[in-house]
TORKOL-4160 file (C-alpha; in steps of 0.2 Angstrom, whole numbers, padded with zeros to 4 digits, m for minus):
417
<pt num="1" X="0001" Y="0000" Z="0001"/>
<pt num="2" X="0015" Y="0011" Z="0005"/>
<pt num="3" X="0024" Y="0007" Z="m0011"/>
<pt num="4" X="0010" Y="0012" Z="m0022"/>
<pt num="5" X="0005" Y="0028" Z="m0013"/>
<pt num="6" X="0025" Y="0032" Z="m0016"/>
<pt num="7" X="0023" Y="0028" Z="m0035"/>
<pt num="8" X="0008" Y="0039" Z="m0037"/>
<pt num="9" X="0016" Y="0054" Z="m0028"/>
<pt num="10" X="0032" Y="0051" Z="m0038"/>
<pt num="11" X="0023" Y="0051" Z="m0054"/>
<pt num="12" X="0013" Y="0065" Z="m0048"/>
<pt num="13" X="0026" Y="0075" Z="m0044"/>
<pt num="14" X="0036" Y="0073" Z="m0060"/>
<pt num="15" X="0022" Y="0080" Z="m0069"/>
<pt num="16" X="0028" Y="0097" Z="m0061"/>
<pt num="17" X="0048" Y="0095" Z="m0060"/>
<pt num="18" X="0049" Y="0105" Z="m0075"/>
<pt num="19" X="0039" Y="0120" Z="m0070"/>
<pt num="20" X="0050" Y="0119" Z="m0052"/>
<pt num="21" X="0066" Y="0119" Z="m0062"/>
<pt num="22" X="0060" Y="0135" Z="m0071"/>
<pt num="23" X="0056" Y="0142" Z="m0053"/>
<pt num="24" X="0072" Y="0139" Z="m0045"/>
<pt num="25" X="0080" Y="0147" Z="m0061"/>
<pt num="26" X="0068" Y="0163" Z="m0061"/>
<pt num="27" X="0068" Y="0166" Z="m0042"/>
<pt num="28" X="0087" Y="0171" Z="m0037"/>
<pt num="29" X="0095" Y="0183" Z="m0027"/>
<pt num="30" X="0094" Y="0196" Z="m0040"/>
<pt num="31" X="0074" Y="0194" Z="m0038"/>
<pt num="32" X="0072" Y="0194" Z="m0021"/>
<pt num="33" X="0083" Y="0214" Z="m0021"/>
<pt num="34" X="0071" Y="0218" Z="m0034"/>
<pt num="35" X="0054" Y="0215" Z="m0027"/>
<pt num="36" X="0061" Y="0218" Z="m0009"/>
<pt num="37" X="0068" Y="0237" Z="m0017"/>
<pt num="38" X="0052" Y="0238" Z="m0024"/>
<pt num="39" X="0042" Y="0235" Z="m0008"/>
<pt num="40" X="0053" Y="0245" Z="0003"/>
<pt num="41" X="0050" Y="0261" Z="m0009"/>
<pt num="42" X="0032" Y="0260" Z="m0016"/>
<pt num="43" X="0024" Y="0247" Z="m0003"/>
<pt num="44" X="0013" Y="0237" Z="m0010"/>
<pt num="45" X="0008" Y="0250" Z="m0025"/>
<pt num="46" X="0017" Y="0239" Z="m0040"/>
<pt num="47" X="0010" Y="0221" Z="m0035"/>
<pt num="48" X="0000" Y="0222" Z="m0051"/>
<pt num="49" X="0017" Y="0223" Z="m0060"/>
<pt num="50" X="0021" Y="0205" Z="m0054"/>
<pt num="51" X="0004" Y="0201" Z="m0060"/>
<pt num="52" X="0007" Y="0207" Z="m0077"/>
<pt num="53" X="0024" Y="0201" Z="m0077"/>
<pt num="54" X="0020" Y="0184" Z="m0074"/>
<pt num="55" X="0004" Y="0182" Z="m0086"/>
<pt num="56" X="0017" Y="0187" Z="m0099"/>
<pt num="57" X="0032" Y="0173" Z="m0093"/>
<pt num="58" X="0015" Y="0161" Z="m0091"/>
<pt num="59" X="0010" Y="0166" Z="m0109"/>
<pt num="60" X="0027" Y="0164" Z="m0116"/>
<pt num="61" X="0032" Y="0148" Z="m0106"/>
<pt num="62" X="0016" Y="0140" Z="m0115"/>
<pt num="63" X="0020" Y="0145" Z="m0133"/>
<pt num="64" X="0038" Y="0140" Z="m0132"/>
<pt num="65" X="0032" Y="0124" Z="m0125"/>
<pt num="66" X="0019" Y="0122" Z="m0139"/>
<pt num="67" X="0032" Y="0124" Z="m0151"/>
<pt num="68" X="0042" Y="0111" Z="m0146"/>
<pt num="69" X="0027" Y="0099" Z="m0143"/>
<pt num="70" X="0022" Y="0100" Z="m0161"/>
<pt num="71" X="0038" Y="0101" Z="m0168"/>
<pt num="72" X="0051" Y="0088" Z="m0157"/>
<pt num="73" X="0062" Y="0104" Z="m0158"/>
<pt num="74" X="0071" Y="0116" Z="m0144"/>
<pt num="75" X="0071" Y="0132" Z="m0146"/>
<pt num="76" X="0090" Y="0134" Z="m0151"/>
<pt num="77" X="0090" Y="0120" Z="m0165"/>
<pt num="78" X="0073" Y="0129" Z="m0170"/>
<pt num="79" X="0083" Y="0146" Z="m0172"/>
<pt num="80" X="0098" Y="0135" Z="m0182"/>
<pt num="81" X="0089" Y="0125" Z="m0192"/>
<pt num="82" X="0074" Y="0139" Z="m0196"/>
<pt num="83" X="0083" Y="0155" Z="m0195"/>
<pt num="84" X="0101" Y="0154" Z="m0194"/>
<pt num="85" X="0115" Y="0147" Z="m0186"/>
<pt num="86" X="0120" Y="0163" Z="m0181"/>
<pt num="87" X="0103" Y="0166" Z="m0170"/>
<pt num="88" X="0107" Y="0152" Z="m0158"/>
<pt num="89" X="0126" Y="0157" Z="m0155"/>
<pt num="90" X="0119" Y="0174" Z="m0151"/>
<pt num="91" X="0108" Y="0167" Z="m0138"/>
<pt num="92" X="0122" Y="0156" Z="m0130"/>
<pt num="93" X="0136" Y="0169" Z="m0128"/>
<pt num="94" X="0122" Y="0180" Z="m0122"/>
<pt num="95" X="0116" Y="0167" Z="m0111"/>
<pt num="96" X="0131" Y="0163" Z="m0106"/>
<pt num="97" X="0139" Y="0181" Z="m0102"/>
<pt num="98" X="0124" Y="0184" Z="m0093"/>
<pt num="99" X="0125" Y="0169" Z="m0081"/>
<pt num="100" X="0143" Y="0173" Z="m0078"/>
<pt num="101" X="0139" Y="0189" Z="m0071"/>
<pt num="102" X="0123" Y="0182" Z="m0061"/>
<pt num="103" X="0133" Y="0168" Z="m0055"/>
<pt num="104" X="0146" Y="0181" Z="m0047"/>
<pt num="105" X="0134" Y="0192" Z="m0039"/>
<pt num="106" X="0123" Y="0180" Z="m0033"/>
<pt num="107" X="0134" Y="0170" Z="m0024"/>
<pt num="108" X="0142" Y="0189" Z="m0019"/>
<pt num="109" X="0125" Y="0189" Z="m0010"/>
<pt num="110" X="0122" Y="0173" Z="m0004"/>
<pt num="111" X="0141" Y="0173" Z="0007"/>
<pt num="112" X="0135" Y="0192" Z="0013"/>
<pt num="113" X="0118" Y="0187" Z="0018"/>
<pt num="114" X="0127" Y="0171" Z="0029"/>
<pt num="115" X="0140" Y="0185" Z="0035"/>
<pt num="116" X="0127" Y="0196" Z="0042"/>
<pt num="117" X="0117" Y="0185" Z="0048"/>
<pt num="118" X="0132" Y="0175" Z="0059"/>
<pt num="119" X="0136" Y="0190" Z="0066"/>
<pt num="120" X="0121" Y="0186" Z="0078"/>
<pt num="121" X="0131" Y="0170" Z="0083"/>
<pt num="122" X="0149" Y="0173" Z="0084"/>
<pt num="123" X="0158" Y="0187" Z="0087"/>
<pt num="124" X="0162" Y="0199" Z="0070"/>
<pt num="125" X="0155" Y="0185" Z="0060"/>
<pt num="126" X="0160" Y="0172" Z="0050"/>
<pt num="127" X="0172" Y="0177" Z="0032"/>
<pt num="128" X="0161" Y="0177" Z="0016"/>
<pt num="129" X="0174" Y="0166" Z="0009"/>
<pt num="130" X="0169" Y="0150" Z="0017"/>
<pt num="131" X="0153" Y="0153" Z="0014"/>
<pt num="132" X="0155" Y="0155" Z="m0004"/>
<pt num="133" X="0167" Y="0138" Z="m0004"/>
<pt num="134" X="0153" Y="0129" Z="0005"/>
<pt num="135" X="0137" Y="0133" Z="m0006"/>
<pt num="136" X="0148" Y="0130" Z="m0022"/>
<pt num="137" X="0154" Y="0112" Z="m0016"/>
<pt num="138" X="0135" Y="0110" Z="m0013"/>
<pt num="139" X="0129" Y="0114" Z="m0030"/>
<pt num="140" X="0144" Y="0105" Z="m0039"/>
<pt num="141" X="0139" Y="0088" Z="m0030"/>
<pt num="142" X="0122" Y="0091" Z="m0035"/>
<pt num="143" X="0129" Y="0091" Z="m0053"/>
<pt num="144" X="0142" Y="0079" Z="m0050"/>
<pt num="145" X="0128" Y="0068" Z="m0050"/>
<pt num="146" X="0124" Y="0071" Z="m0067"/>
<pt num="147" X="0104" Y="0065" Z="m0071"/>
<pt num="148" X="0092" Y="0078" Z="m0073"/>
<pt num="149" X="0078" Y="0069" Z="m0063"/>
<pt num="150" X="0092" Y="0070" Z="m0048"/>
<pt num="151" X="0092" Y="0089" Z="m0052"/>
<pt num="152" X="0074" Y="0093" Z="m0052"/>
<pt num="153" X="0070" Y="0083" Z="m0037"/>
<pt num="154" X="0085" Y="0092" Z="m0030"/>
<pt num="155" X="0081" Y="0108" Z="m0035"/>
<pt num="156" X="0063" Y="0104" Z="m0029"/>
<pt num="157" X="0070" Y="0103" Z="m0011"/>
<pt num="158" X="0076" Y="0119" Z="m0010"/>
<pt num="159" X="0064" Y="0127" Z="m0019"/>
<pt num="160" X="0052" Y="0120" Z="m0004"/>
<pt num="161" X="0062" Y="0128" Z="0007"/>
<pt num="162" X="0063" Y="0145" Z="0001"/>
<pt num="163" X="0043" Y="0144" Z="m0003"/>
<pt num="164" X="0039" Y="0140" Z="0015"/>
<pt num="165" X="0052" Y="0154" Z="0023"/>
<pt num="166" X="0045" Y="0167" Z="0011"/>
<pt num="167" X="0027" Y="0161" Z="0016"/>
<pt num="168" X="0031" Y="0161" Z="0034"/>
<pt num="169" X="0038" Y="0180" Z="0032"/>
<pt num="170" X="0025" Y="0184" Z="0022"/>
<pt num="171" X="0010" Y="0181" Z="0039"/>
<pt num="172" X="0022" Y="0188" Z="0050"/>
<pt num="173" X="0025" Y="0204" Z="0043"/>
<pt num="174" X="0010" Y="0206" Z="0030"/>
<pt num="175" X="0003" Y="0225" Z="0027"/>
<pt num="176" X="m0014" Y="0228" Z="0029"/>
<pt num="177" X="m0023" Y="0216" Z="0018"/>
<pt num="178" X="m0031" Y="0234" Z="0007"/>
<pt num="179" X="m0015" Y="0239" Z="0003"/>
<pt num="180" X="m0013" Y="0222" Z="m0007"/>
<pt num="181" X="m0029" Y="0224" Z="m0014"/>
<pt num="182" X="m0025" Y="0244" Z="m0020"/>
<pt num="183" X="m0010" Y="0235" Z="m0026"/>
<pt num="184" X="m0017" Y="0225" Z="m0038"/>
<pt num="185" X="m0025" Y="0242" Z="m0048"/>
<pt num="186" X="m0012" Y="0247" Z="m0061"/>
<pt num="187" X="m0004" Y="0265" Z="m0056"/>
<pt num="188" X="0013" Y="0274" Z="m0056"/>
<pt num="189" X="0016" Y="0277" Z="m0037"/>
<pt num="190" X="0024" Y="0296" Z="m0036"/>
<pt num="191" X="0043" Y="0297" Z="m0041"/>
<pt num="192" X="0053" Y="0299" Z="m0025"/>
<pt num="193" X="0069" Y="0309" Z="m0025"/>
<pt num="194" X="0079" Y="0315" Z="m0041"/>
<pt num="195" X="0086" Y="0296" Z="m0044"/>
<pt num="196" X="0071" Y="0284" Z="m0037"/>
<pt num="197" X="0061" Y="0283" Z="m0054"/>
<pt num="198" X="0045" Y="0271" Z="m0051"/>
<pt num="199" X="0052" Y="0265" Z="m0070"/>
<pt num="200" X="0065" Y="0260" Z="m0069"/>
<pt num="201" X="0058" Y="0250" Z="m0054"/>
<pt num="202" X="0044" Y="0243" Z="m0064"/>
<pt num="203" X="0058" Y="0238" Z="m0077"/>
<pt num="204" X="0069" Y="0230" Z="m0065"/>
<pt num="205" X="0054" Y="0221" Z="m0059"/>
<pt num="206" X="0049" Y="0215" Z="m0078"/>
<pt num="207" X="0068" Y="0208" Z="m0082"/>
<pt num="208" X="0068" Y="0199" Z="m0066"/>
<pt num="209" X="0052" Y="0190" Z="m0071"/>
<pt num="210" X="0052" Y="0189" Z="m0089"/>
<pt num="211" X="0069" Y="0179" Z="m0092"/>
<pt num="212" X="0073" Y="0174" Z="m0107"/>
<pt num="213" X="0083" Y="0162" Z="m0103"/>
<pt num="214" X="0066" Y="0153" Z="m0094"/>
<pt num="215" X="0059" Y="0149" Z="m0110"/>
<pt num="216" X="0074" Y="0145" Z="m0118"/>
<pt num="217" X="0078" Y="0129" Z="m0107"/>
<pt num="218" X="0059" Y="0125" Z="m0105"/>
<pt num="219" X="0059" Y="0117" Z="m0123"/>
<pt num="220" X="0072" Y="0108" Z="m0117"/>
<pt num="221" X="0065" Y="0102" Z="m0102"/>
<pt num="222" X="0049" Y="0099" Z="m0112"/>
<pt num="223" X="0058" Y="0087" Z="m0125"/>
<pt num="224" X="0069" Y="0078" Z="m0111"/>
<pt num="225" X="0051" Y="0075" Z="m0104"/>
<pt num="226" X="0046" Y="0065" Z="m0117"/>
<pt num="227" X="0030" Y="0076" Z="m0121"/>
<pt num="228" X="0020" Y="0075" Z="m0139"/>
<pt num="229" X="0005" Y="0086" Z="m0144"/>
<pt num="230" X="m0006" Y="0076" Z="m0135"/>
<pt num="231" X="0001" Y="0084" Z="m0118"/>
<pt num="232" X="m0002" Y="0098" Z="m0121"/>
<pt num="233" X="m0014" Y="0100" Z="m0105"/>
<pt num="234" X="m0002" Y="0092" Z="m0095"/>
<pt num="235" X="0010" Y="0105" Z="m0101"/>
<pt num="236" X="m0001" Y="0119" Z="m0096"/>
<pt num="237" X="m0005" Y="0112" Z="m0080"/>
<pt num="238" X="0013" Y="0111" Z="m0076"/>
<pt num="239" X="0016" Y="0131" Z="m0082"/>
<pt num="240" X="0001" Y="0136" Z="m0069"/>
<pt num="241" X="0011" Y="0130" Z="m0055"/>
<pt num="242" X="0027" Y="0135" Z="m0059"/>
<pt num="243" X="0021" Y="0155" Z="m0063"/>
<pt num="244" X="0006" Y="0153" Z="m0049"/>
<pt num="245" X="0022" Y="0150" Z="m0035"/>
<pt num="246" X="0031" Y="0163" Z="m0045"/>
<pt num="247" X="0020" Y="0176" Z="m0042"/>
<pt num="248" X="0017" Y="0170" Z="m0023"/>
<pt num="249" X="0034" Y="0170" Z="m0018"/>
<pt num="250" X="0037" Y="0187" Z="m0027"/>
<pt num="251" X="0022" Y="0195" Z="m0019"/>
<pt num="252" X="0028" Y="0188" Z="m0001"/>
<pt num="253" X="0045" Y="0197" Z="m0003"/>
<pt num="254" X="0037" Y="0213" Z="m0010"/>
<pt num="255" X="0025" Y="0210" Z="0004"/>
<pt num="256" X="0039" Y="0207" Z="0019"/>
<pt num="257" X="0045" Y="0224" Z="0012"/>
<pt num="258" X="0031" Y="0233" Z="0012"/>
<pt num="259" X="0025" Y="0228" Z="0030"/>
<pt num="260" X="0041" Y="0234" Z="0037"/>
<pt num="261" X="0054" Y="0245" Z="0029"/>
<pt num="262" X="0040" Y="0255" Z="0020"/>
<pt num="263" X="0031" Y="0259" Z="0034"/>
<pt num="264" X="0047" Y="0265" Z="0043"/>
<pt num="265" X="0051" Y="0276" Z="0028"/>
<pt num="266" X="0069" Y="0264" Z="0025"/>
<pt num="267" X="0073" Y="0262" Z="0008"/>
<pt num="268" X="0084" Y="0247" Z="0001"/>
<pt num="269" X="0101" Y="0245" Z="m0009"/>
<pt num="270" X="0105" Y="0226" Z="m0006"/>
<pt num="271" X="0096" Y="0211" Z="m0003"/>
<pt num="272" X="0111" Y="0210" Z="0015"/>
<pt num="273" X="0104" Y="0226" Z="0020"/>
<pt num="274" X="0086" Y="0219" Z="0026"/>
<pt num="275" X="0094" Y="0207" Z="0038"/>
<pt num="276" X="0102" Y="0222" Z="0049"/>
<pt num="277" X="0086" Y="0232" Z="0047"/>
<pt num="278" X="0071" Y="0219" Z="0048"/>
<pt num="279" X="0079" Y="0212" Z="0066"/>
<pt num="280" X="0073" Y="0228" Z="0076"/>
<pt num="281" X="0057" Y="0229" Z="0065"/>
<pt num="282" X="0050" Y="0211" Z="0064"/>
<pt num="283" X="0062" Y="0201" Z="0077"/>
<pt num="284" X="0075" Y="0187" Z="0075"/>
<pt num="285" X="0065" Y="0176" Z="0071"/>
<pt num="286" X="0057" Y="0184" Z="0055"/>
<pt num="287" X="0074" Y="0188" Z="0049"/>
<pt num="288" X="0082" Y="0171" Z="0051"/>
<pt num="289" X="0067" Y="0164" Z="0040"/>
<pt num="290" X="0071" Y="0179" Z="0028"/>
<pt num="291" X="0089" Y="0175" Z="0030"/>
<pt num="292" X="0085" Y="0158" Z="0025"/>
<pt num="293" X="0074" Y="0160" Z="0009"/>
<pt num="294" X="0086" Y="0172" Z="0004"/>
<pt num="295" X="0102" Y="0157" Z="0005"/>
<pt num="296" X="0088" Y="0144" Z="m0003"/>
<pt num="297" X="0083" Y="0156" Z="m0017"/>
<pt num="298" X="0102" Y="0159" Z="m0022"/>
<pt num="299" X="0106" Y="0142" Z="m0024"/>
<pt num="300" X="0090" Y="0137" Z="m0033"/>
<pt num="301" X="0096" Y="0150" Z="m0044"/>
<pt num="302" X="0113" Y="0145" Z="m0045"/>
<pt num="303" X="0112" Y="0127" Z="m0049"/>
<pt num="304" X="0101" Y="0132" Z="m0066"/>
<pt num="305" X="0115" Y="0144" Z="m0069"/>
<pt num="306" X="0130" Y="0133" Z="m0070"/>
<pt num="307" X="0121" Y="0120" Z="m0080"/>
<pt num="308" X="0114" Y="0134" Z="m0094"/>
<pt num="309" X="0129" Y="0135" Z="m0105"/>
<pt num="310" X="0132" Y="0115" Z="m0106"/>
<pt num="311" X="0113" Y="0112" Z="m0109"/>
<pt num="312" X="0114" Y="0124" Z="m0124"/>
<pt num="313" X="0126" Y="0118" Z="m0132"/>
<pt num="314" X="0120" Y="0100" Z="m0131"/>
<pt num="315" X="0102" Y="0108" Z="m0138"/>
<pt num="316" X="0112" Y="0117" Z="m0153"/>
<pt num="317" X="0123" Y="0102" Z="m0158"/>
<pt num="318" X="0108" Y="0092" Z="m0154"/>
<pt num="319" X="0117" Y="0079" Z="m0144"/>
<pt num="320" X="0114" Y="0069" Z="m0129"/>
<pt num="321" X="0114" Y="0077" Z="m0113"/>
<pt num="322" X="0127" Y="0069" Z="m0104"/>
<pt num="323" X="0133" Y="0078" Z="m0090"/>
<pt num="324" X="0145" Y="0065" Z="m0085"/>
<pt num="325" X="0158" Y="0069" Z="m0100"/>
<pt num="326" X="0173" Y="0078" Z="m0093"/>
<pt num="327" X="0171" Y="0091" Z="m0105"/>
<pt num="328" X="0154" Y="0099" Z="m0096"/>
<pt num="329" X="0161" Y="0093" Z="m0079"/>
<pt num="330" X="0176" Y="0105" Z="m0081"/>
<pt num="331" X="0166" Y="0118" Z="m0089"/>
<pt num="332" X="0155" Y="0117" Z="m0074"/>
<pt num="333" X="0168" Y="0117" Z="m0061"/>
<pt num="334" X="0176" Y="0133" Z="m0070"/>
<pt num="335" X="0158" Y="0145" Z="m0070"/>
<pt num="336" X="0155" Y="0139" Z="m0052"/>
<pt num="337" X="0171" Y="0146" Z="m0046"/>
<pt num="338" X="0167" Y="0161" Z="m0053"/>
<pt num="339" X="0155" Y="0163" Z="m0039"/>
<pt num="340" X="0172" Y="0166" Z="m0026"/>
<pt num="341" X="0175" Y="0182" Z="m0038"/>
<pt num="342" X="0165" Y="0196" Z="m0026"/>
<pt num="343" X="0169" Y="0185" Z="m0009"/>
<pt num="344" X="0188" Y="0184" Z="m0011"/>
<pt num="345" X="0192" Y="0202" Z="m0019"/>
<pt num="346" X="0176" Y="0210" Z="m0008"/>
<pt num="347" X="0172" Y="0220" Z="m0025"/>
<pt num="348" X="0159" Y="0219" Z="m0036"/>
<pt num="349" X="0163" Y="0213" Z="m0056"/>
<pt num="350" X="0158" Y="0228" Z="m0063"/>
<pt num="351" X="0164" Y="0226" Z="m0080"/>
<pt num="352" X="0157" Y="0208" Z="m0081"/>
<pt num="353" X="0141" Y="0214" Z="m0073"/>
<pt num="354" X="0139" Y="0229" Z="m0088"/>
<pt num="355" X="0144" Y="0218" Z="m0101"/>
<pt num="356" X="0128" Y="0205" Z="m0096"/>
<pt num="357" X="0116" Y="0219" Z="m0092"/>
<pt num="358" X="0120" Y="0225" Z="m0111"/>
<pt num="359" X="0117" Y="0206" Z="m0117"/>
<pt num="360" X="0101" Y="0204" Z="m0106"/>
<pt num="361" X="0095" Y="0222" Z="m0113"/>
<pt num="362" X="0094" Y="0216" Z="m0130"/>
<pt num="363" X="0092" Y="0198" Z="m0129"/>
<pt num="364" X="0072" Y="0198" Z="m0123"/>
<pt num="365" X="0066" Y="0208" Z="m0139"/>
<pt num="366" X="0077" Y="0195" Z="m0151"/>
<pt num="367" X="0065" Y="0178" Z="m0140"/>
<pt num="368" X="0049" Y="0186" Z="m0143"/>
<pt num="369" X="0053" Y="0188" Z="m0162"/>
<pt num="370" X="0060" Y="0171" Z="m0165"/>
<pt num="371" X="0045" Y="0164" Z="m0157"/>
<pt num="372" X="0035" Y="0176" Z="m0166"/>
<pt num="373" X="0042" Y="0170" Z="m0182"/>
<pt num="374" X="0042" Y="0153" Z="m0180"/>
<pt num="375" X="0025" Y="0150" Z="m0172"/>
<pt num="376" X="0017" Y="0158" Z="m0185"/>
<pt num="377" X="0024" Y="0146" Z="m0199"/>
<pt num="378" X="0011" Y="0132" Z="m0206"/>
<pt num="379" X="0024" Y="0124" Z="m0213"/>
<pt num="380" X="0031" Y="0121" Z="m0194"/>
<pt num="381" X="0016" Y="0123" Z="m0183"/>
<pt num="382" X="0002" Y="0116" Z="m0195"/>
<pt num="383" X="m0017" Y="0121" Z="m0187"/>
<pt num="384" X="m0006" Y="0123" Z="m0170"/>
<pt num="385" X="0001" Y="0142" Z="m0176"/>
<pt num="386" X="m0001" Y="0157" Z="m0169"/>
<pt num="387" X="m0020" Y="0165" Z="m0167"/>
<pt num="388" X="m0025" Y="0184" Z="m0171"/>
<pt num="389" X="m0024" Y="0184" Z="m0151"/>
<pt num="390" X="m0009" Y="0178" Z="m0148"/>
<pt num="391" X="0000" Y="0188" Z="m0160"/>
<pt num="392" X="m0007" Y="0204" Z="m0154"/>
<pt num="393" X="m0002" Y="0200" Z="m0136"/>
<pt num="394" X="0016" Y="0196" Z="m0144"/>
<pt num="395" X="0016" Y="0212" Z="m0150"/>
<pt num="396" X="0012" Y="0222" Z="m0136"/>
<pt num="397" X="0026" Y="0211" Z="m0125"/>
<pt num="398" X="0038" Y="0214" Z="m0140"/>
<pt num="399" X="0035" Y="0235" Z="m0137"/>
<pt num="400" X="0037" Y="0233" Z="m0119"/>
<pt num="401" X="0055" Y="0221" Z="m0121"/>
<pt num="402" X="0059" Y="0236" Z="m0131"/>
<pt num="403" X="0054" Y="0248" Z="m0120"/>
<pt num="404" X="0065" Y="0239" Z="m0106"/>
<pt num="405" X="0079" Y="0237" Z="m0118"/>
<pt num="406" X="0082" Y="0255" Z="m0121"/>
<pt num="407" X="0080" Y="0256" Z="m0100"/>
<pt num="408" X="0093" Y="0243" Z="m0098"/>
<pt num="409" X="0105" Y="0252" Z="m0110"/>
<pt num="410" X="0102" Y="0270" Z="m0104"/>
<pt num="411" X="0108" Y="0263" Z="m0087"/>
<pt num="412" X="0124" Y="0254" Z="m0093"/>
<pt num="413" X="0127" Y="0269" Z="m0102"/>
<pt num="414" X="0126" Y="0281" Z="m0087"/>
<pt num="415" X="0138" Y="0267" Z="m0077"/>
<pt num="416" X="0151" Y="0267" Z="m0091"/>
<pt num="417" X="0151" Y="0288" Z="m0091"/>
């Protein structure tokens, strides 16, 4: 009886593991910082932006997933075969540069969070370098196993810890319910000071949620799961679970900052600041739970990050995704140790971060244009090609992605000057 229940539960979980993998990739320390900053500076007034971003992400996940269900091709294979090999190379380079910047930034933030948190236990705290080495070793150990199913299940555990932590924080530090309801109504709050434009915050919220890497990797996961067009409903349900959790976690982070820092009129620049700022406002327990959530978010996003390049290469070359091959293990190791750059040198890797921002700024419009072209080809999609409504929605997403690209490039130019 127990074995039967276990088998049924395993099969049920297997239906949602691809979506959980995407959730781990999407909710990282960058997302936590952005959501917390929005909540600290504007309360819950930008909650509608998270709703719009999650709906857009759901639409794009479904569209890319449907393409693979119909054709059996992943996104990179399609770009290479039906558009131009250079398009596939562009996505590999752009996503890899972004991932390298993310690996450095994420591990830097996680190590800094642990350092601040450890001060409450050890005088002067434990060096961030030790924390970075520990988490890099943990992620690499999970990778060493080499099997996608093991990756997904390990990530599911980490995502579960992250979700529970942020949800618990929501109930401890939540703002008044009326503020949450008002936040669902689209509005642009007033500008705070000279350098805190709500438009920049909105662009950041969208940028951290509507991530091109999600859609590219989604096609790989769908193909790996062996789903066909008959599994369209299964694919949609998996996407619903992923995006719903994405919204709940993001909204919980925003609410935690809105219910504490915003009420006290305290701004926020980095996630690690929240450890020191929250304790006198919410208590040590709430602060510890939030820290566990951020650490889990960092580890859960770091794992898909280090896998990005070898998976993209396998997709592009249409080769077996065998992560036990020495070339992939060396590749992942080199990417993983980039996580030591910030803790060791005690500085942000400005150049790489700036370059990665440039790539991220232009990759979303390219991602939208790519699926717009592919999903409208009758010879590829047959009766499943885009409807008029889907094309209109894609057009709106394209326009907004161009706006966020302009905002991102302008920000990079300002940094360089």
